[in-house]
ZAZATOR-710778 format. One record per residue (C-alpha): residue number from 1; residue in one letter; x, y, z. Coordinates in nm, 3 decimals. Layout:
# residues N
<pt><k>NUM</k><r>A</r><px>X</px><py>Y</py><pz>Z</pz></pt>
...
***
This chain:
# residues 144
<pt><k>1</k><r>M</r><px>11.851</px><py>1.638</py><pz>10.819</pz></pt>
<pt><k>2</k><r>G</r><px>11.627</px><py>1.750</py><pz>11.089</pz></pt>
<pt><k>3</k><r>M</r><px>11.272</px><py>1.598</py><pz>11.095</pz></pt>
<pt><k>4</k><r>W</r><px>11.085</px><py>1.954</py><pz>11.010</pz></pt>
<pt><k>5</k><r>N</r><px>11.241</px><py>2.289</py><pz>10.940</pz></pt>
<pt><k>6</k><r>Y</r><px>11.083</px><py>2.610</py><pz>10.848</pz></pt>
<pt><k>7</k><r>L</r><px>11.196</px><py>2.985</py><pz>10.829</pz></pt>
<pt><k>8</k><r>I</r><px>10.964</px><py>3.213</py><pz>10.923</pz></pt>
<pt><k>9</k><r>S</r><px>11.041</px><py>3.529</py><pz>10.819</pz></pt>
<pt><k>10</k><r>G</r><px>10.893</px><py>3.883</py><pz>10.674</pz></pt>
<pt><k>11</k><r>V</r><px>10.953</px><py>4.300</py><pz>10.679</pz></pt>
<pt><k>12</k><r>S</r><px>11.004</px><py>4.425</py><pz>10.996</pz></pt>
<pt><k>13</k><r>C</r><px>10.759</px><py>4.473</py><pz>11.283</pz></pt>
<pt><k>14</k><r>T</r><px>10.556</px><py>4.171</py><pz>11.130</pz></pt>
<pt><k>15</k><r>G</r><px>10.619</px><py>3.965</py><pz>11.422</pz></pt>
<pt><k>16</k><r>K</r><px>10.880</px><py>3.738</py><pz>11.375</pz></pt>
<pt><k>17</k><r>T</r><px>11.003</px><py>3.776</py><pz>11.734</pz></pt>
<pt><k>18</k><r>S</r><px>10.662</px><py>3.746</py><pz>11.862</pz></pt>
<pt><k>19</k><r>V</r><px>10.589</px><py>3.446</py><pz>11.672</pz></pt>
<pt><k>20</k><r>C</r><px>10.938</px><py>3.246</py><pz>11.775</pz></pt>
<pt><k>21</k><r>T</r><px>10.841</px><py>3.345</py><pz>12.131</pz></pt>
<pt><k>22</k><r>E</r><px>10.516</px><py>3.218</py><pz>12.131</pz></pt>
<pt><k>23</k><r>L</r><px>10.652</px><py>2.870</py><pz>11.945</pz></pt>
<pt><k>24</k><r>Q</r><px>10.897</px><py>2.833</py><pz>12.268</pz></pt>
<pt><k>25</k><r>R</r><px>10.651</px><py>2.907</py><pz>12.507</pz></pt>
<pt><k>26</k><r>R</r><px>10.467</px><py>2.660</py><pz>12.353</pz></pt>
<pt><k>27</k><r>G</r><px>10.753</px><py>2.385</py><pz>12.367</pz></pt>
<pt><k>28</k><r>Y</r><px>10.879</px><py>2.384</py><pz>12.002</pz></pt>
<pt><k>29</k><r>H</r><px>11.237</px><py>2.459</py><pz>11.916</pz></pt>
<pt><k>30</k><r>A</r><px>11.233</px><py>2.777</py><pz>11.788</pz></pt>
<pt><k>31</k><r>I</r><px>11.553</px><py>2.988</py><pz>11.682</pz></pt>
<pt><k>32</k><r>H</r><px>11.553</px><py>3.405</py><pz>11.710</pz></pt>
<pt><k>33</k><r>G</r><px>11.781</px><py>3.391</py><pz>11.400</pz></pt>
<pt><k>34</k><r>D</r><px>11.771</px><py>3.761</py><pz>11.439</pz></pt>
<pt><k>35</k><r>R</r><px>11.938</px><py>3.715</py><pz>11.785</pz></pt>
<pt><k>36</k><r>E</r><px>12.101</px><py>3.358</py><pz>11.770</pz></pt>
<pt><k>37</k><r>L</r><px>12.232</px><py>3.325</py><pz>11.394</pz></pt>
<pt><k>38</k><r>A</r><px>12.266</px><py>3.662</py><pz>11.230</pz></pt>
<pt><k>39</k><r>Y</r><px>12.603</px><py>3.915</py><pz>11.194</pz></pt>
<pt><k>40</k><r>W</r><px>12.687</px><py>4.166</py><pz>10.941</pz></pt>
<pt><k>41</k><r>G</r><px>12.851</px><py>4.031</py><pz>10.682</pz></pt>
<pt><k>42</k><r>D</r><px>12.960</px><py>4.055</py><pz>10.316</pz></pt>
<pt><k>43</k><r>P</r><px>12.662</px><py>3.989</py><pz>10.059</pz></pt>
<pt><k>44</k><r>K</r><px>12.923</px><py>3.820</py><pz>9.783</pz></pt>
<pt><k>45</k><r>T</r><px>13.140</px><py>3.619</py><pz>10.045</pz></pt>
<pt><k>46</k><r>G</r><px>12.979</px><py>3.583</py><pz>10.374</pz></pt>
<pt><k>47</k><r>E</r><px>13.289</px><py>3.723</py><pz>10.567</pz></pt>
<pt><k>48</k><r>P</r><px>13.166</px><py>3.922</py><pz>10.879</pz></pt>
<pt><k>49</k><r>V</r><px>13.207</px><py>4.314</py><pz>10.845</pz></pt>
<pt><k>50</k><r>N</r><px>13.210</px><py>4.632</py><pz>11.068</pz></pt>
<pt><k>51</k><r>G</r><px>12.832</px><py>4.755</py><pz>11.089</pz></pt>
<pt><k>52</k><r>C</r><px>12.613</px><py>4.736</py><pz>10.802</pz></pt>
<pt><k>53</k><r>A</r><px>12.897</px><py>4.885</py><pz>10.537</pz></pt>
<pt><k>54</k><r>G</r><px>12.597</px><py>5.112</py><pz>10.433</pz></pt>
<pt><k>55</k><r>E</r><px>12.411</px><py>4.801</py><pz>10.292</pz></pt>
<pt><k>56</k><r>H</r><px>12.154</px><py>4.619</py><pz>10.488</pz></pt>
<pt><k>57</k><r>R</r><px>12.118</px><py>4.311</py><pz>10.215</pz></pt>
<pt><k>58</k><r>S</r><px>12.442</px><py>4.202</py><pz>10.471</pz></pt>
<pt><k>59</k><r>W</r><px>12.235</px><py>4.134</py><pz>10.729</pz></pt>
<pt><k>60</k><r>M</r><px>12.286</px><py>3.756</py><pz>10.703</pz></pt>
<pt><k>61</k><r>W</r><px>12.265</px><py>3.405</py><pz>10.924</pz></pt>
<pt><k>62</k><r>N</r><px>12.555</px><py>3.186</py><pz>10.987</pz></pt>
<pt><k>63</k><r>V</r><px>12.491</px><py>2.932</py><pz>10.729</pz></pt>
<pt><k>64</k><r>E</r><px>12.717</px><py>2.633</py><pz>10.882</pz></pt>
<pt><k>65</k><r>K</r><px>12.480</px><py>2.723</py><pz>11.215</pz></pt>
<pt><k>66</k><r>V</r><px>12.137</px><py>2.711</py><pz>11.063</pz></pt>
<pt><k>67</k><r>R</r><px>12.262</px><py>2.353</py><pz>10.872</pz></pt>
<pt><k>68</k><r>A</r><px>12.369</px><py>2.217</py><pz>11.192</pz></pt>
<pt><k>69</k><r>L</r><px>12.048</px><py>2.317</py><pz>11.374</pz></pt>
<pt><k>70</k><r>V</r><px>11.894</px><py>2.174</py><pz>11.060</pz></pt>
<pt><k>71</k><r>A</r><px>12.092</px><py>1.845</py><pz>11.080</pz></pt>
<pt><k>72</k><r>D</r><px>11.970</px><py>1.793</py><pz>11.485</pz></pt>
<pt><k>73</k><r>Q</r><px>11.752</px><py>1.530</py><pz>11.501</pz></pt>
<pt><k>74</k><r>N</r><px>11.681</px><py>1.586</py><pz>11.850</pz></pt>
<pt><k>75</k><r>H</r><px>11.360</px><py>1.772</py><pz>11.792</pz></pt>
<pt><k>76</k><r>A</r><px>11.046</px><py>1.707</py><pz>11.603</pz></pt>
<pt><k>77</k><r>A</r><px>11.012</px><py>2.070</py><pz>11.454</pz></pt>
<pt><k>78</k><r>T</r><px>11.282</px><py>2.353</py><pz>11.443</pz></pt>
<pt><k>79</k><r>F</r><px>11.118</px><py>2.710</py><pz>11.358</pz></pt>
<pt><k>80</k><r>F</r><px>11.402</px><py>2.959</py><pz>11.204</pz></pt>
<pt><k>81</k><r>C</r><px>11.289</px><py>3.306</py><pz>11.252</pz></pt>
<pt><k>82</k><r>G</r><px>11.398</px><py>3.623</py><pz>11.133</pz></pt>
<pt><k>83</k><r>G</r><px>11.511</px><py>3.791</py><pz>10.862</pz></pt>
<pt><k>84</k><r>S</r><px>11.847</px><py>3.689</py><pz>10.687</pz></pt>
<pt><k>85</k><r>R</r><px>11.953</px><py>3.867</py><pz>10.342</pz></pt>
<pt><k>86</k><r>N</r><px>12.144</px><py>3.509</py><pz>10.240</pz></pt>
<pt><k>87</k><r>S</r><px>11.800</px><py>3.237</py><pz>10.282</pz></pt>
<pt><k>88</k><r>D</r><px>11.885</px><py>3.142</py><pz>9.928</pz></pt>
<pt><k>89</k><r>R</r><px>12.229</px><py>2.982</py><pz>10.079</pz></pt>
<pt><k>90</k><r>F</r><px>12.059</px><py>2.780</py><pz>10.316</pz></pt>
<pt><k>91</k><r>I</r><px>11.673</px><py>2.761</py><pz>10.236</pz></pt>
<pt><k>92</k><r>D</r><px>11.733</px><py>2.418</py><pz>10.039</pz></pt>
<pt><k>93</k><r>V</r><px>11.750</px><py>2.243</py><pz>10.357</pz></pt>
<pt><k>94</k><r>L</r><px>11.413</px><py>2.379</py><pz>10.478</pz></pt>
<pt><k>95</k><r>D</r><px>11.091</px><py>2.202</py><pz>10.457</pz></pt>
<pt><k>96</k><r>G</r><px>10.859</px><py>2.511</py><pz>10.430</pz></pt>
<pt><k>97</k><r>V</r><px>10.901</px><py>2.887</py><pz>10.476</pz></pt>
<pt><k>98</k><r>F</r><px>10.612</px><py>3.139</py><pz>10.602</pz></pt>
<pt><k>99</k><r>V</r><px>10.635</px><py>3.490</py><pz>10.513</pz></pt>
<pt><k>100</k><r>L</r><px>10.447</px><py>3.736</py><pz>10.752</pz></pt>
<pt><k>101</k><r>E</r><px>10.303</px><py>4.054</py><pz>10.617</pz></pt>
<pt><k>102</k><r>I</r><px>10.194</px><py>4.374</py><pz>10.723</pz></pt>
<pt><k>103</k><r>D</r><px>9.989</px><py>4.654</py><pz>10.608</pz></pt>
<pt><k>104</k><r>L</r><px>10.145</px><py>5.001</py><pz>10.607</pz></pt>
<pt><k>105</k><r>D</r><px>9.931</px><py>5.164</py><pz>10.867</pz></pt>
<pt><k>106</k><r>T</r><px>10.032</px><py>4.864</py><pz>11.130</pz></pt>
<pt><k>107</k><r>L</r><px>10.406</px><py>4.850</py><pz>11.026</pz></pt>
<pt><k>108</k><r>N</r><px>10.400</px><py>5.264</py><pz>11.054</pz></pt>
<pt><k>109</k><r>R</r><px>10.243</px><py>5.215</py><pz>11.388</pz></pt>
<pt><k>110</k><r>R</r><px>10.523</px><py>4.949</py><pz>11.519</pz></pt>
<pt><k>111</k><r>L</r><px>10.796</px><py>5.126</py><pz>11.413</pz></pt>
<pt><k>112</k><r>A</r><px>10.692</px><py>5.439</py><pz>11.601</pz></pt>
<pt><k>113</k><r>A</r><px>10.644</px><py>5.202</py><pz>11.931</pz></pt>
<pt><k>114</k><r>R</r><px>10.942</px><py>5.093</py><pz>11.869</pz></pt>
<pt><k>115</k><r>P</r><px>11.268</px><py>5.212</py><pz>12.115</pz></pt>
<pt><k>116</k><r>E</r><px>11.533</px><py>5.347</py><pz>11.979</pz></pt>
<pt><k>117</k><r>D</r><px>11.778</px><py>5.149</py><pz>12.062</pz></pt>
<pt><k>118</k><r>E</r><px>11.626</px><py>4.851</py><pz>11.827</pz></pt>
<pt><k>119</k><r>W</r><px>11.607</px><py>4.839</py><pz>11.451</pz></pt>
<pt><k>120</k><r>G</r><px>11.391</px><py>5.075</py><pz>11.316</pz></pt>
<pt><k>121</k><r>G</r><px>11.367</px><py>5.217</py><pz>11.590</pz></pt>
<pt><k>122</k><r>S</r><px>11.490</px><py>5.637</py><pz>11.490</pz></pt>
<pt><k>123</k><r>A</r><px>11.434</px><py>5.743</py><pz>11.142</pz></pt>
<pt><k>124</k><r>S</r><px>11.717</px><py>5.804</py><pz>11.022</pz></pt>
<pt><k>125</k><r>E</r><px>11.775</px><py>5.390</py><pz>11.073</pz></pt>
<pt><k>126</k><r>G</r><px>11.494</px><py>5.204</py><pz>11.000</pz></pt>
<pt><k>127</k><r>E</r><px>11.183</px><py>5.348</py><pz>10.907</pz></pt>
<pt><k>128</k><r>S</r><px>11.233</px><py>5.415</py><pz>10.510</pz></pt>
<pt><k>129</k><r>F</r><px>11.407</px><py>5.098</py><pz>10.449</pz></pt>
<pt><k>130</k><r>A</r><px>11.114</px><py>4.891</py><pz>10.623</pz></pt>
<pt><k>131</k><r>R</r><px>10.865</px><py>5.049</py><pz>10.401</pz></pt>
<pt><k>132</k><r>F</r><px>11.059</px><py>5.054</py><pz>10.098</pz></pt>
<pt><k>133</k><r>Q</r><px>11.110</px><py>4.668</py><pz>10.195</pz></pt>
<pt><k>134</k><r>H</r><px>10.723</px><py>4.681</py><pz>10.278</pz></pt>
<pt><k>135</k><r>A</r><px>10.653</px><py>4.790</py><pz>9.916</pz></pt>
<pt><k>136</k><r>T</r><px>10.864</px><py>4.585</py><pz>9.716</pz></pt>
<pt><k>137</k><r>K</r><px>10.954</px><py>4.244</py><pz>9.961</pz></pt>
<pt><k>138</k><r>E</r><px>11.326</px><py>4.277</py><pz>9.855</pz></pt>
<pt><k>139</k><r>G</r><px>11.522</px><py>4.007</py><pz>9.995</pz></pt>
<pt><k>140</k><r>L</r><px>11.243</px><py>3.811</py><pz>10.122</pz></pt>
<pt><k>141</k><r>P</r><px>11.174</px><py>3.409</py><pz>10.007</pz></pt>
<pt><k>142</k><r>T</r><px>10.886</px><py>3.327</py><pz>9.889</pz></pt>
<pt><k>143</k><r>N</r><px>10.582</px><py>3.136</py><pz>10.109</pz></pt>
<pt><k>144</k><r>A</r><px>10.618</px><py>2.761</py><pz>10.029</pz></pt>
***
């Protein structure tokens, strides 16, 4: 196992990408999970599928890649930043989890400011799910 490995998660617009970028700027090994590890997959098998198949829970991370990065001993710490609906398949190898939280007013303001080509940037795509996830915390790991 790697030295120290952490997951930074949270609902949309909580700042996961901003935290990852800042960690990288400060010289930490930080992985933008939504850019580097994610794909649309079948929630039961993990096999890739075309598009979201109408089910957001199928936004997954490549478990083998996560485990390989965790096993890499070349970094004092690795931060995995982003949302994954299959974190239960790799959370056992992590040393800690940070779940970023946000109030609903800030969530709505940030969604409204997103470009349409980003997830949640259009009302039809993500706003209702992000608000639902904000209310229920569905699919999020707990802070540890």
